[in-house]
C-alpha positions in Angstrom: 21.0 -2.1 -6.0 23.0 -5.1 -4.9 22.1 -8.7 -5.7 21.1 -9.3 -2.1 18.6 -6.4 -1.6 14.9 -7.3 -1.3 13.8 -5.3 -4.4 16.4 -7.0 -6.5 15.4 -10.5 -5.2 11.8 -9.7 -6.0 12.6 -8.5 -9.5 14.7 -11.5 -10.2 11.9 -13.8 -8.9 9.4 -12.2 -11.2 11.7 -12.4 -14.2 12.2 -16.1 -13.4 8.4 -16.6 -13.6 8.3 -14.7 -16.9 11.4 -15.9 -18.7 12.8 -18.8 -16.7 15.6 -19.0 -14.1 18.4 -19.3 -16.6 17.6 -16.0 -18.4 16.5 -14.0 -15.4 20.0 -13.0 -14.0 21.1 -11.4 -17.2 17.8 -9.5 -17.6 17.9 -8.4 -14.0 21.4 -6.9 -14.6 20.0 -5.0 -17.6 17.2 -3.6 -15.5 19.7 -2.6 -12.8 21.7 -0.6 -15.4 18.5 1.2 -16.6 17.5 2.0 -13.0 21.0 3.3 -12.1 21.0 5.5 -15.2 17.7 7.1 -14.5 18.6 7.6 -10.8 21.6 9.6 -11.9 19.6 11.7 -14.4 16.4 12.5 -12.5 15.7 15.4 -10.3 14.3 14.8 -6.9 10.5 14.6 -6.8 10.2 14.9 -3.0 7.2 17.2 -3.5 5.0 14.2 -4.3 2.7 13.7 -1.3 0.5 10.7 -0.4 -3.1 10.9 -1.8 -5.6 12.7 0.4 -9.0 14.3 0.3 -7.4 17.3 -1.5 -6.7 15.3 -4.6 -8.9 15.4 -7.7 -7.9 14.6 -11.3 -8.8 16.5 -14.5 -8.9 14.2 -17.6 -8.2 16.1 -20.8 -6.5 15.8 -24.2 -3.6 18.2 -24.7 -5.7 20.0 -27.3 -9.2 19.8 -25.8 -9.0 23.6 -25.5 -7.4 25.6 -28.4 -6.5 29.2 -29.2 -5.2 30.7 -32.5 -1.5 30.9 -32.9 -0.8 29.2 -29.6 0.5 25.8 -28.7 -2.4 23.8 -27.3 -0.4 22.7 -24.2 0.2 26.3 -23.4 -3.5 27.0 -23.8 -4.3 24.1 -21.5 -1.9 25.5 -18.9 -3.4 29.0 -19.0 -6.9 27.6 -18.7 -6.2 25.3 -15.7 -4.1 27.9 -14.0 -6.9 30.5 -14.4 -9.9 28.4 -13.4 -8.9 25.2 -11.6 -6.0 25.7 -9.2 -8.3 25.5 -6.2 -10.4 22.7 -7.6 -8.0 20.0 -8.8 -4.6 18.7 -7.9 -3.7 16.5 -10.9 -4.0 16.8 -14.7 -4.2 13.6 -16.7 -3.1 14.6 -20.2 -4.3 11.8 -22.5 -1.6 10.6 -24.9 0.4 13.6 -26.1 2.9 11.6 -28.2 3.1 11.5 -32.0 0.3 9.2 -33.2 -1.4 7.9 -36.3 -4.9 7.0 -35.2 -7.3 6.5 -32.2 -6.7 10.1 -31.0 -3.3 9.3 -29.6 -3.5 5.7 -28.6 -1.7 4.5 -31.7 1.8 5.9 -30.9 4.6 6.4 -33.4 7.2 7.6 -30.8 6.9 6.9 -27.1 9.6 9.3 -26.0 8.5 12.4 -27.9 5.7 15.0 -27.6 3.5 15.6 -30.6 4.8 18.9 -32.0 1.3 19.9 -32.9 0.7 20.2 -29.1 4.0 21.6 -27.9 7.1 20.0 -26.4 8.5 18.7 -23.2 9.0 22.3 -22.1 5.2 22.8 -22.1 4.6 19.5 -20.3 7.1 20.6 -17.6 5.4 24.0 -17.3 2.2 22.3 -16.2 3.9 20.8 -13.2 4.3 24.3 -11.7 0.8 24.1 -10.2 -0.4 20.5 -10.8 0.8 16.9 -10.6 0.6 15.1 -13.9 -0.8 11.7 -15.0 0.8 10.2 -18.1 -0.5 7.3 -20.2 1.7 4.3 -20.8 0.3 2.7 -23.9 2.2 -0.5 -23.5 0.1 -3.1 -25.2 0.6 -1.9 -28.8 2.1 0.7 -31.0 1.3 2.3 -34.4 2.0 0.6 -37.7 4.0 3.8 -38.4 6.2 3.3 -35.4 9.8 2.7 -36.5 9.8 -0.5 -34.5 7.2 -1.9 -36.9 9.2 -0.6 -39.9 12.1 -2.6 -38.5 9.8 -5.7 -38.2 8.8 -5.4 -41.9 12.4 -5.1 -43.0 13.9 -7.6 -40.5 16.1 -5.1 -38.6 17.3 -6.0 -35.1 16.1 -5.8 -32.4 12.6 -4.6 -33.2 12.0 -7.3 -35.8 11.3 -9.5 -32.8 9.0 -7.0 -31.0 5.7 -8.3 -32.5 3.6 -11.5 -32.3 3.5 -13.5 -35.5 0.7 -16.1 -35.6 -0.7 -18.3 -38.3 -4.3 -17.5 -39.3 -4.8 -21.2 -39.1 -4.4 -21.2 -35.3 -7.5 -21.6 -33.3 -7.9 -18.3 -31.5 -11.6 -18.7 -30.5 -10.8 -18.6 -26.8 -9.2 -15.1 -27.1 -11.2 -12.4 -25.3 -12.1 -9.7 -27.8 -12.8 -6.1 -26.8 -13.6 -5.3 -30.5 -15.5 -6.9 -33.4 -12.5 -6.7 -35.7 -10.3 -9.8 -36.3 -7.5 -10.4 -33.8 -4.9 -10.9 -36.5 -4.0 -8.4 -39.3 -1.9 -9.2 -42.4 1.2 -7.3 -43.2 3.6 -7.6 -46.1 7.2 -8.0 -45.0 10.6 -8.8 -46.7 9.8 -12.5 -45.7 6.3 -12.4 -47.4 2.9 -12.0 -45.9 2.8 -12.3 -42.1 -0.1 -12.1 -39.6 0.4 -10.2 -36.4 -1.8 -9.6 -33.3 -3.9 -6.5 -33.4 -6.2 -6.5 -30.4 -7.7 -3.1 -30.9 -7.3 -2.2 -34.6 -5.1 -3.0 -37.6 -3.2 0.2 -36.9 -2.5 -0.8 -33.3 0.0 -3.7 -33.4 0.4 -5.7 -30.2 3.9 -6.0 -28.7 5.5 -9.3 -27.7 6.3 -9.3 -24.0 7.5 -12.8 -24.2 10.6 -11.1 -25.7 12.3 -9.5 -22.6 13.8 -6.8 -24.8 10.3 -5.4 -25.2 9.9 -5.3 -21.4 13.2 -3.5 -21.1 12.1 -0.9 -23.6 9.1 -0.1 -21.5 10.9 -0.1 -18.2 13.1 2.6 -19.7 10.1 4.5 -21.0 8.4 4.2 -17.6 11.4 5.8 -15.8 11.7 8.4 -18.6 8.1 9.5 -18.0 8.9 9.9 -14.3 11.9 12.1 -15.1 9.5 14.2 -17.2 7.2 14.8 -14.3 4.7 12.0 -14.1 3.2 11.5 -10.6 0.8 8.8 -11.8 1.2 6.3 -14.7 -2.0 5.0 -16.4 -1.3 1.5 -17.8 -3.5 1.5 -20.9 -5.2 -1.8 -21.9 -2.9 -3.6 -19.6 -5.1 -6.6 -19.2 -4.3 -7.9 -22.7 -0.5 -7.6 -22.3 0.6 -11.2 -22.4 -0.7 -13.6 -25.1 -0.7 -17.4 -24.9 -2.6 -19.5 -27.5 -5.0 -21.8 -25.8 -6.0 -19.2 -23.2 -8.3 -16.2 -23.2 -5.3 -13.9 -23.3 -6.6 -11.6 -20.7 -5.5 -11.1 -17.0 -2.9 -13.8 -17.5 -0.5 -14.4 -14.5 2.4 -13.0 -16.5 0.5 -9.7 -17.0 0.1 -9.3 -13.2 3.8 -10.1 -12.8 4.8 -7.3 -15.2 2.7 -4.8 -13.3 4.2 -5.9 -10.0 7.7 -5.7 -11.6 6.9 -2.0 -12.5 5.9 -1.4 -8.9 9.1 -2.9 -7.6 11.2 -0.7 -10.0 9.2 2.4 -9.0 10.0 1.5 -5.4 13.7 1.8 -6.2 13.5 5.0 -8.1 10.4 7.0 -7.0 8.2 5.2 -4.4 5.6 8.0 -4.4 4.7 7.6 -8.1 1.4 5.8 -8.5 0.3 3.1 -10.9 -3.3 3.2 -12.3 -4.5 0.2 -14.3 -7.1 0.6 -17.1 -9.1 -2.6 -17.2 -12.6 -2.1 -18.4 -13.9 -5.4 -17.1 -16.3 -6.7 -14.4 -15.5 -5.6 -10.9 -13.9 -8.8 -9.5 -11.5 -8.9 -12.5 -10.8 -5.2 -12.2 -9.7 -5.2 -8.5 -7.4 -8.2 -9.1 -4.9 -5.5 -10.2 -4.5 -4.4 -6.6 -2.7 -7.8 -6.1 -1.9 -8.1 -2.4 -1.0 -4.4 -2.3 2.0 -5.0 -4.4 0.5 -4.1 -7.8 -1.5 -1.0 -8.8 -2.3 1.5 -6.2 -5.4 2.6 -8.1 -8.0 1.0 -10.5 -10.8 2.7 -12.3 -14.2 2.3 -10.7 -15.6 1.1 -14.0 -19.0 0.0 -12.7 -19.9 3.4 -11.3 -20.6 5.3 -14.6 -23.1 2.9 -16.1 -24.8 2.2 -12.7 -25.2 5.9 -11.9 -26.6 6.5 -15.4 -29.0 3.6 -15.1 -30.2 4.7 -11.6 -30.9 8.3 -12.7 -32.5 7.3 -16.0 -34.8 4.7 -14.4 -35.2 6.2 -10.9 -34.4 2.7 -9.6 -31.5 2.6 -7.2 -31.7 -1.0 -6.1 -28.9 -2.2 -8.5 -26.6 0.7 -7.6 -27.3 -0.1 -3.9 -26.6 -3.8 -4.3 -23.3 -3.1 -6.1 -22.2 -0.4 -3.6 -23.0 -2.7 -0.6 -21.0 -5.4 -2.3 -17.9 -3.1 -2.3 -17.9 -3.2 1.5 -17.1 -6.9 1.3 -13.9 -6.1 -0.6 -11.2 -5.1 1.8 -8.7 -3.1 -0.2 -5.0 -3.6 0.5 -3.3 -0.8 2.4 -2.5 2.1 0.1 -4.9 1.1 -2.6 -8.0 2.9 -3.7 -10.4 3.5 -6.6 -10.3 6.2 -9.3 -14.0 7.3 -9.4 -15.3 8.9 -12.6 -18.4 9.1 -14.7 -17.0 10.0 -18.2 -13.7 9.9 -20.0 -12.3 10.0 -23.5 -13.7 6.5 -24.0 -17.4 5.7 -23.8 -19.3 4.3 -20.9 -18.2 0.7 -20.5 -21.0 -1.8 -20.5 -19.1 -5.0 -19.5 -18.9 -3.7 -15.9 -22.7 -3.9 -15.7 -22.6 -7.7 -16.4 -24.4 -9.6 -13.7 -25.4 -6.4 -11.9 -28.4 -5.1 -14.0 -30.9 -7.4 -15.8 -30.4 -7.5 -19.5 -33.9 -6.1 -20.3 -33.2 -3.0 -18.2 -29.8 -2.6 -19.9 -31.6 -2.8 -23.3 -34.1 -0.2 -22.2 -31.3 2.1 -21.1 -29.4 1.7 -24.4 -32.5 2.4 -26.4 -33.0 5.6 -24.4 -29.4 6.6 -25.0 -29.8 6.1 -28.8 -32.8 8.6 -28.6 -30.3 11.0 -26.9 -27.9 10.7 -29.8 -25.7 8.0 -28.4 -24.0 5.0 -30.2 -23.5 1.5 -29.0 -20.3 -0.3 -30.0 -20.0 -4.1 -29.8 -17.5 -6.8 -29.1 -17.1 -10.3 -30.5 -17.8 -13.2 -28.0 -16.0 -16.5 -28.0 -19.0 -18.2 -29.7 -18.9 -15.7 -32.6 -21.9 -13.6 -31.5 -21.7 -9.9 -30.7 -22.8 -8.1 -27.6 -22.8 -4.4 -26.4 -19.4 -3.3 -25.2 -19.5 0.5 -24.9 -22.0 3.4 -24.9 -20.6 6.5 -26.8 -22.4 9.7 -25.7 -21.6 12.9 -23.9 -22.3 12.1 -20.3 -24.0 15.6 -20.1 -26.3 14.8 -23.0 -27.1 11.4 -21.6 -29.5 13.2 -19.2 -31.1 15.4 -21.9 -34.5 13.9 -22.3 -35.7 14.4 -25.9 -39.3 14.2 -24.7 -39.0 17.0 -22.1 -39.2 20.2 -24.0 -38.4 22.3 -21.0 -35.4 20.2 -20.0 -36.1 21.2 -16.4 -34.4 18.1 -14.9 -31.5 17.9 -17.3 -28.9 19.9 -15.3 -30.1 18.7 -11.9 -29.8 15.1 -12.9 -26.4 15.6 -14.4 -25.1 17.4 -11.4 -26.5 14.8 -9.1 -24.5 12.1 -11.0 -21.3 14.2 -10.5 -22.0 14.9 -6.8 -22.7 11.2 -6.1 -19.5 10.2 -7.8 -17.5 12.7 -5.7 -18.7 11.2 -2.5 -17.6 7.6 -3.2 -14.5 6.2 -1.6 -11.5 6.9 -3.8 -10.0 9.7 -5.8 -12.4 11.6 -8.1 -11.5 12.1 -11.8 -13.5 14.6 -13.9 -13.4 14.6 -17.7 -13.1 18.1 -19.1 -16.2 17.8 -21.2 -18.3 16.9 -18.1 -16.8 19.9 -16.3 -17.7 22.2 -19.2 -21.1 20.5 -20.0 -20.2 19.7 -23.6 -22.9 18.3 -25.8 -22.6 15.5 -28.3 -20.1 16.2 -31.0 -22.0 14.8 -34.0 -19.9 16.6 -36.5 -16.8 15.0 -34.9 -18.3 11.6 -35.5 -19.1 12.4 -39.1 -15.6 13.8 -39.6 -13.6 10.9 -38.1 -16.0 8.0 -38.6 -15.4 7.1 -35.0 -18.3 7.0 -32.5 -16.0 7.8 -29.6 -15.5 11.2 -31.2 -18.9 12.2 -29.9 -17.3 13.0 -26.5 -13.9 14.4 -27.7 -14.9 17.8 -29.0 -12.1 20.4 -29.5 -13.1 23.7 -27.9 -12.1 27.2 -28.9 -11.0 29.0 -25.7 -12.6 32.3 -26.5 -15.9 30.6 -27.4 -16.0 28.5 -24.2 -15.0 31.4 -22.0 -17.8 33.4 -23.5 -20.2 30.7 -22.6 -18.7 30.4 -19.1 -19.2 34.1 -18.5 -22.8 34.0 -19.7 -24.7 33.1 -16.5 -27.7 31.8 -18.5 -25.7 29.2 -20.5 -25.7 25.6 -19.6 -21.9 25.6 -19.5 -21.8 28.4 -17.0 -24.5 26.9 -14.8 -22.7 23.6 -14.6 -19.2 24.9 -14.4 -19.8 27.4 -11.6 -21.6 24.8 -9.4 -19.0 22.1 -10.2 -16.1 24.3 -9.2 -17.8 25.3 -6.0 -18.4 21.6 -5.1 -14.9 20.6 -5.9 -13.5 23.4 -3.7 -15.8 22.3 -0.9 -14.9 18.6 -1.3 -11.2 19.3 -0.9 -11.9 20.8 2.6 -13.6 17.6 3.9 -11.3 15.1 5.6 -14.1 12.5 5.5 -13.5 12.3 1.8 -10.0 11.1 2.2 -9.4 8.0 0.0 -8.5 6.0 3.0 -11.7 7.1 4.9 -14.3 4.5 5.7 -17.4 4.1 3.6 -20.8 2.7 4.7 -23.7 2.4 2.4 -27.1 3.0 3.9 -30.1 0.7 3.3 -32.7 3.2 2.0 -35.9 2.9 0.1 -35.7 2.5 -3.7 -35.2 5.9 -5.4 -33.0 7.2 -2.6 -29.3 6.6 -2.1 -27.1 7.4 0.9 -23.6 6.7 2.2 -21.5 7.7 5.2 -17.8 8.7 4.8 -15.6 8.9 7.9 -12.2 10.6 8.1 -9.2 8.3 8.8 -8.6 10.1 12.1 -12.3 9.9 13.0 -12.5 13.7 13.1 -15.4 14.0 10.6 -18.4 12.1 9.3 -20.3 13.1 6.2 -23.7 11.6 5.4 -24.4 11.9 1.6 -28.1 11.7 0.9 -29.6 11.7 -2.7 -32.9 11.5 -4.4 -32.6 9.8 -7.8 -36.2 10.5 -8.9 -38.2 13.3 -10.4 -40.7 13.3 -7.5 -40.4 14.5 -3.9 -39.3 11.7 -1.6 -39.5 11.2 2.2 -36.8 9.5 4.2 -37.6 8.5 7.8 -35.1 9.7 10.3 -35.1 6.2 11.8 -33.4 5.0 8.6 -30.5 7.3 9.2 -27.7 7.3 11.8 -27.9 9.3 14.9 -25.1 11.6 13.7 -27.8 13.6 11.9 -28.8 15.4 15.1 -25.4 17.3 15.2 -24.9 17.5 11.4 -24.6 20.6 9.3 -25.7 20.7 5.7 -22.7 22.0 3.7 -23.5 21.3 0.1 -26.7 23.2 -0.6 -26.1 25.7 2.2 -29.6 25.4 3.4 -31.4 23.7 6.2 -33.1 20.3 5.7 -36.8 20.2 5.6 -38.0 17.8 8.3 -41.7 17.0 8.6 -43.2 14.3 10.9 -39.8 12.6 11.5 -39.0 12.5 7.8 -36.5 14.4 5.7 -38.2 15.8 2.6 -36.0 15.5 -0.5 -37.1 17.4 -3.6 -36.5 15.9 -7.0 -32.8 15.1 -7.6 -31.8 16.7 -4.3 -28.3 16.2 -3.0 -27.2 16.8 0.6 -23.9 16.5 2.4 -24.4 16.4 6.2 -21.2 17.0 8.1 -20.6 16.1 11.7 -17.3 17.1 13.3 -16.0 15.2 16.3 
């Protein structure tokens, strides 16, 4: 990379914005050395292909499925190789590094694999049949990380890796994702110091105003690529840069760092993708696309709570309004959404802000408590607290405690998944949704963490026994889910670059049309979000219906008096080939 190349000029320009023109040339030269080293060490990853309708992501912990006397990563490989080769293309292994808390998101060593899971050999083995998504937990590290030990004892260079701030500073403007204090005290060789801890007192924020921290993570980013990452998930990236007197979220410097990562990937492995994790309202979320020069994917954070609300209430007007608003957002070329309903975290509530009335949100949350869920809060700038996250198994969120027969439980849940799969973007399926896991109340009691409710560790022989029992909930969900995933991967209309049009249908119904980029296929997705039979007049639907074939239920539509009859929680995909 010469000083005159466009990528180098872009990198140097971003460094000037971050650290000033005087310092940027020296930092740029260090970046160039890191890039050149990794270029020499890496194997070619020419097998990485652009995203397509064939892509779907499985989200899982390295030890979500376990077997006696076997490394969990080996068990995971055996399971996905056996059951999911035709259903998914990528596996997102949640943080598999050594850690001290938060189920992996408080990392003690960013370049190692937790020996309790396996090693880099087992990570590499997963790439035989799947692409991999790695987490870059770049906002913070564990108190037990050696960097923080060096901070305590004043050892260079890591003694400058953290943000010291006086507790007398006015930090009332700082956006808080938790109800815990933003500063935590620590005894050092220089006495008591207070450092930033955005998420917990075991997750100490890193100081990106120190360019050495940035250089560390550039090296880590390129190391992960060498180890097989096709996509890098930037965890909690919105909080990366701190500046007293601001809200310390989405600051311009944070966006410059993400763009800098993109520039560097363009030099080393252009097909590797950046996914930003920013659990915030939609407009803030999509800002991480930049102008097509930042992340290629962002989570569709509004989708999980809106689908849940629509199915719980039978009211689709808020889902419809939001979905139609998406059509006003023209995504930059090469950018798309990661669609999901559940993950290792709970269902974020901030992305519902301004979309659903507060009284309806309160009603939903009360119903979720009846289903065994928990509501976590965040501290607002005025000192009050407000709901931040719903912690519940997405499968159990549809288990009505007042319905003894539970006749609509599985149909409602499957409809939530089918609807998610039809939205524009790349689908991501949490392993506990795929396997219909119930609330893990014992996990909550054991850890004291409400998020543990949806992080159950499964015994492989036990779960396979349930999957082979056709009467079990797990088997009924898993078999249908696998079939739908295989079907979806065959439909060009579901390409992430395919167009999407939301239909204006009566309340309780929801529909959208997806069109293949080459115009070779249209799919009309039509859903009934209520427990009663609904009618949809043919005049409300596009003329493509006359030549369409129903591919999802493998049955003909019932049409009476120029209306489609939709049974409770019905889902149809009507395919029209050109």
